[in-house]
C-alpha positions, 0 to 999 in steps of 0.5 A: 454849827451843831445846832444848824445841822441837828435842826435840819437833820430832824426835819429831813428824817421826818420828811423822808418818813413821810415820803416813804409813807407816800411811796408805800401808800400806807395812808391811802390816797387821802393820807396827805389831805387827812394829815393836812386837815388834822394839822390845820383844824386841830393840832396847829390851833392847839399848839399855837394856843399853848405856845402863846398862852405861856408866852411873855407878851412884853417881848413884842415891844423889843427892838429885835422884834421891830427889825424882824417885823420890818424885814418881814414886811419888806420881803413880803412887800417885794413879792406882792409888788412883783405878783401884782405886776405879773398878775399872779392872783391874790391867793397865789401872791399871798402864799408866795409872800408868806414863803418869802418872809415867814420863817421856820421859827418853831421846829427849826428855829428853836433848836438853832436858837438853843445850839447857835444862839444859846437861848431858846427864848430868842425866837419867841418874839418872831413866833409871836409876831408871826402868829399874832400879826402875820398869820391872821392877816394872811389867812383872812386874805386867803379866806376872802380871795376864795369867796366867789361873791361879795359878802356883808361887811360884818361877815368880812370883819368876822373872817379871822374868827372863822379860821382855826389857826387865828382862833387858837392864836388869839385865844392864847394871847388872851389867856397870856394877857389876862393871866388866866390859869388853864386847868390841867385837865384842859391844858394837858390834852391841848398840849398832847394834841398840839404835839401832833402839829409839827410831825403831821405837817412834815409827814404831809409835806413828805407825802406830797413829794411822791411823784412830784417833778423836780423843783423849778421845772413847771409853771411856778418857776418864776414865783418860786425863784423870787420867793426863794431869793427873797427868803434866803438872801434878801430878808437876812440882808435887810435884817442886817442893814436895819439892825446894824445901820438903823437900830445900832445892834451889835454882838449877840443882838445882831447875830440873833436877828440875822439868824432868825431872818435867815431861817427858811420858809416854815413847813406850815405854809404848805398846810395853809396852801393845801387847805385853801388849794392855792399855790401848793406847788409854789409853797412846796418848792419854795419851802424845799429850796429855801430849807436847802439853801438856809444851811450854807446861809446860816453857816456863813452868818454864824461864822461872820457874826458869831 
C-alpha cells in the first residue's frame, strides 16, 4: 500500500501549496491563468514530446492496452449518452467524458506502478493510448465546439495541428517511430521545460480551490456525480470483466489493468477545461472527488487481486 499512499501524498502536498499561494495572493489575480497557459502551451507539449519520443510503440498492440481502451471508451460513452439526453452541451459533455475515463497515469500512475505493480513501464501503454488517441480527439472536439461559425473542411482537418498538446504528442510519436536521434542541446531544454508541467498543473488546481464552494453544491452536481461514479467504480469494474472474462488475463496482468483503470481522473483535464473555458467546475470537482475515492478503491483492488 506504500505506493498508493506515497503517490497521493505527493499530489496532496503540491495542491496544498497551490491553495496557500492562492490564499496569500503571491501570484496575483492572474496566477492560475498564467500557470494554466504555461502548462497547456509550453510545458505539457514538451513533456509529451520527450515521453513519447523515448517510448516503445510496440506496447500499443498489447492485450492489456486493448482492455484499457475498451473500458475507457465504455465509461466515456456512458457519460456522452447521458449528456446527450440531458443536453449538457458538446464542450461540457466532452470534459465530463474525459473525467469519467482519462486516468492519472503520469504523476500518480508511475509511483503506484513502481510500488504496487513493481514496474513503472506498465503504465506506458495507458499513457500512449491517452496521449496519442484520446487527447487529440477530445481537444479537437473542444476546438470545434468553440467555433461560432462553420469553417472550411480543410481547416477542420487541420484542427489537431493547431493544438500544442496534440502537436507535442504527434511529434514524439514521429520521433519514436522513425528512430530519429534528438541532439542533446535540443532534448535537454525540452526535458527541463517538460518537468514544469505536472507542478504547474497541480499548483493551478490548488489555486482554483481558493474561494470555491464545497463539491456537489452547485449546478454541476449531476454531471460530477455521474463522472465520479463512472471513473471510480464503473471503469475498473468494466476493466475487470473484460480482462478476466473476455481476454482471460490472470495474476499480475489482471492486477495491472484493473489498477490502472482505477486511477483517478488526471489533473491535466482541469488544464484543458480552463484553456477552453468550459466545464471548469465539473473538471475540478470530478478530479478532486475521484482522487479521494481512488484511495480506498485502489487498496481494495490491490488486496483482492494482488
